[in-house]
Structures are given as C-alpha cells and as structure tokens.
C-alpha positions in Angstrom: -90.9 -6.3 26.8 -90.7 -2.6 26.7 -90.9 -0.4 29.8 -94.4 0.6 31.0 -94.8 4.4 30.4 -94.7 6.7 33.3 -98.4 7.5 34.6 -98.3 11.1 35.6 -102.0 11.3 36.3 -104.9 9.0 36.2 -105.1 7.7 32.6 -102.1 10.0 31.4 -98.9 8.3 30.5 -95.6 10.3 29.6 -93.3 8.7 26.9 -89.8 9.5 26.5 -89.1 9.5 22.8 -85.5 10.6 22.5 -82.4 9.6 24.4 -82.6 12.6 26.9 -85.0 11.8 29.8 -87.8 14.4 29.8 -86.2 16.0 26.6 -89.5 15.6 24.8 -92.4 14.3 26.6 -95.2 12.7 24.4 -98.4 12.0 26.3 -101.0 9.2 25.8 -104.2 9.9 27.4 -106.7 7.0 27.9 -110.4 7.7 26.9 -113.4 5.3 26.8 -113.0 5.0 23.0 -109.3 4.6 22.7 -106.1 6.7 23.3 -105.4 10.4 22.5 -101.8 11.1 21.6 -100.7 14.6 22.6 -97.5 16.0 20.9 -96.2 13.3 18.7 -92.7 14.6 19.3 -90.1 13.8 16.4 -90.3 11.2 13.6 -87.7 9.0 15.3 -89.9 8.6 18.3 -92.8 6.8 16.5 -91.4 3.3 17.5 -91.3 4.5 21.2 -94.8 5.5 20.9 -95.8 2.2 19.4 -93.9 0.1 22.1 -95.7 2.2 24.8 -99.0 1.6 23.3 -98.2 -2.0 23.1 -97.2 -2.3 26.8 -100.6 -0.6 27.6 -102.4 -3.3 25.6 -103.3 -1.2 22.7 -101.9 -0.4 19.2 -101.9 2.4 16.6 -105.4 1.4 15.5 -106.6 2.4 19.0 -105.6 6.0 18.7 -108.5 8.4 18.2 -108.4 10.9 15.3 -109.9 14.2 15.0 -111.3 16.8 17.5 -114.8 16.8 19.2 -117.8 14.5 19.0 
C-alpha cells in the first residue's frame, strides 16, 4: 500500500511527485463534491498522484474539473 499523503491543513494533502522531498509539491484539496488537484507537477508524477488518491479512498474519476459553480 502506498504511503498516505501528508495532511498540511484540514483537507489539504501534499504529495511528493519526484525523488527530491518537497522538490515539487502537488496538492490535493478535499471538497464536498470530490478532490481538487493543485499544480499537477510533471508528467512522471501522475502515478504518485493516482496512488495518493487511492490511499485517500478516491480515484481519478473523483477529481473536479473546471472553475466556479
């Protein structure tokens, strides 16, 4: 099982997506309708994001798209 992402504030999780800790911080923010992804980082980080979502009981289908209501 993948490591649970670090919760840096209530409902805000930081994911390391490269081998350098804190080198690129990708954030997952919990919302009542799903998850918001802030700064997707680099292409090679996609698997790290997917694993982080999985450890939080979610998947790519739970990411919210677009802006505003």
